[in-house]
C-alpha positions in Angstrom: 84.4 71.9 55.8 84.5 70.1 53.4 87.7 69.2 51.5 88.1 69.8 47.8 88.3 66.9 45.7 90.6 66.9 42.2 88.3 66.2 39.0 87.8 62.8 37.4 90.5 62.5 34.7 87.8 62.0 31.8 86.0 65.0 32.8 89.4 66.9 33.1 89.7 65.7 29.2 87.1 66.7 28.2 87.4 70.8 29.2 90.5 70.1 27.5 89.4 68.8 24.4 86.8 71.6 24.0 89.4 74.7 24.7 91.8 72.5 22.2 88.7 72.5 19.9 87.7 76.4 20.7 91.2 77.1 20.1 91.5 75.4 17.1 87.8 76.7 15.8 88.8 80.6 16.2 92.6 80.0 14.3 90.5 78.1 11.9 88.6 81.5 10.9 91.9 82.7 9.0 92.1 79.9 6.2 88.1 79.3 6.6 87.1 83.0 5.4 89.5 82.2 2.4 88.3 79.2 1.3 84.8 78.9 3.0 83.5 82.3 3.8 79.9 81.2 3.9 81.4 78.8 6.9 83.2 81.8 8.5 80.0 82.5 11.2 79.2 79.0 12.1 82.7 78.3 12.6 83.1 81.6 15.0 79.9 80.6 16.9 81.1 77.2 17.9 84.2 78.5 18.6 82.4 80.8 21.3 80.5 78.9 22.2 83.4 76.7 22.9 85.1 78.8 25.2 82.2 80.1 27.2 82.2 76.4 28.5 85.7 75.9 29.1 86.3 79.4 30.7 83.5 78.8 32.8 85.1 75.6 33.9 88.6 77.2 33.9 86.7 79.8 36.4 85.1 77.4 39.1 87.9 75.6 39.0 90.7 78.7 40.0 87.8 80.1 42.4 87.4 76.3 44.2 91.1 76.5 44.6 90.8 79.7 46.1 88.3 79.2 48.3 90.5 76.3 49.1 93.3 78.5 50.4 91.4 80.8 52.2 88.8 78.7 54.1 91.7 76.8 55.5 93.7 79.6 56.0 97.1 77.6 54.4 98.7 81.0 53.4 99.0 82.3 57.3 99.8 78.9 58.2 102.4 78.2 56.1 104.0 81.7 56.2 103.8 81.4 60.3 105.3 77.8 60.1 102.0 76.2 61.9 101.7 72.6 62.3 98.8 72.1 59.7 96.9 69.5 60.2 95.9 66.2 58.7 93.1 68.5 57.2 95.6 71.4 55.8 98.5 68.6 54.3 95.0 67.0 52.1 93.5 70.2 51.2 97.8 71.5 49.9 97.2 67.4 48.5 94.3 68.5 46.7 95.8 71.6 45.5 99.1 70.3 44.3 97.3 67.4 43.0 94.8 70.0 41.2 97.7 71.7 39.5 99.6 68.4 38.2 96.9 66.7 36.9 95.5 70.2 35.1 96.0 70.2 30.9 96.7 74.4 30.8 100.4 74.2 30.2 99.7 72.3 27.4 96.6 74.1 26.2 98.5 77.1 26.3 101.2 75.7 24.1 98.4 74.7 21.6 96.8 77.9 21.5 100.2 79.6 21.0 101.5 77.6 18.6 98.0 77.1 16.5 98.5 80.9 16.8 101.4 81.1 14.7 100.1 78.8 12.5 97.7 80.3 12.0 99.2 83.5 11.1 102.0 81.6 8.9 98.4 80.5 6.7 97.2 84.3 6.5 100.1 85.5 5.2 100.6 82.2 2.8 97.0 83.0 2.0 97.0 86.9 0.9 100.4 86.6 -0.7 98.7 83.6 -3.2 96.2 86.2 -3.9 93.4 83.5 -1.6 
């Protein structure tokens, strides 16, 4: 069986940047609708296409992790207190490394903060009559 490998850090960072830029685009719509309404659709499509790319990547990563767990029966082996082979350990290291290298938690934090900022900006713009 082919053992999974983590992606190079530049690839991980590229998809992280695509996800963050898409999150920024969707939150910027709040401002764009008040300041430059003509740009609304362009910003929306930019965010949408970015999210399509980003979430397809995230789906592939999650699928790869789940398949590795299933193919190597890691849950059953650990629950059964079975000895792990060298190959099993390499797959476990892949899974743990993949989680450690992931920018997923930072992406969630940025989306959370941008969402709060977008709501605050919208409330400000609406209250100021823009």
